[in-house]
N, C-alpha and C positions, 0 to 999 in steps of 0.2 A: 523485539516488539512485533516484527512481521510474523514470526511463528506463533507467538501467544495470541495475537489478534486473530489469526486464521483459525486457531482452535476455538476462540470465542465466537467468531462468526459462523463456523460450522455448527456449533452447538445451537445458536439462535435459529439457524435455518432448519436444522433437524427437528427441533421441538417447537418451531413456529412461535417463538416467544418474543414478540416485539411490542405489541400494544400494552401488554400486562406486565412489563418488566419492572423489576425492583429499581428504585431510583439510583442505587449504587451501581447497578449494571449499566444503566443509561449514562451515568457519569463516566464510567469506564469507556463506553462506546464513543462518547464525545471526545474524551481524552485521546483515544486512538485516532479519530478522524482529524483532530487538530494537529497531532504529531505528524501524521502522514501528509497533511497539507503543508506544514512547515518544511518537511523533508522535500516535498516537491518544489517549493520555492528555493530552498538552499541548493538544489541540484543545478540551478542556473548559475551558481557561483562556484561550484566545486570543480577544481582543475582535474584534468584527465590526462592519461599518457597516450600520445599519438601512436597509432599502429605502424605508420610508415617511418617516422624518425625516432621513435622510442624515447621522445623527450616530453616533459610535461607541457601542456598547453594551458596558458593563463589568460588568453584573450577572451573576454566575456562574450563576444559575438560568436566565436568558434565553439565555446563551451555551450552556449545556448543552442546553437545549431546541432551539436552532437546530442544534447539531451532531447531536442525535438525529434531527432531521427531514432534514438535508441531507448526511449523509456517513458516519454511524456504521455503517450497514448494509454499505456496500461495503468500508469499512476492516476491519470485523470479519470479513466473509466471506473477504477476502484474507488475513487473519491465521490463520485456522483451518488447521492442518496436515493437510489431507486426504491429502497424498501419503505419509503414513506408513502408510496402509492397505496390506495385502498383497492384490493382485488378480492375476489370471491374466495372463501375458505382459507383466508390468511396466506394466500399464495405469494403475497408481496415479500414475505420473509425468505423466500427462495432466492431473492435478489442478493441476499447476504453471500451467496455462493460466488457471485462475481468478485467479491473482495478477496477470494482465495487466490487470485493471481499474485497477490503479495507474498505468497508462500515461496514462489520461485525466487524472488528477490531476497527473502530471508535466508533461504538455503544457499544462495550464492555468497551472501555475507558471512555465513557460518562456515568458515573454512577450517576444517578439522586439522589439516596439515600445519597450518599456521599456529593453531592453538597448541599442538603437540610439541612444537619447537621450544 
């Protein structure tokens, strides 16, 4: 989802196609945004492995603190709809490029060595 949405957002930014989009593409855009919002919410409940003890952490407070330090800012910035602004020469579509920070997350999740096993 991260990789495919980044391709879509790069396409929208390159061809500056926001206001005159096909309704199906707009539905896909909203679908991506809803999925990433839900992912952001679920990250507050997802356990992680502690680097010091190498044990899973299941305390919600520590999980939330870990997410606040390690990923909330990039997820929140990518979720803000800057592209709805009205700028000269359709430059608001360049804000779709901010959403490309999700590409790093997608590439981290796409672990080729795990797939090859």
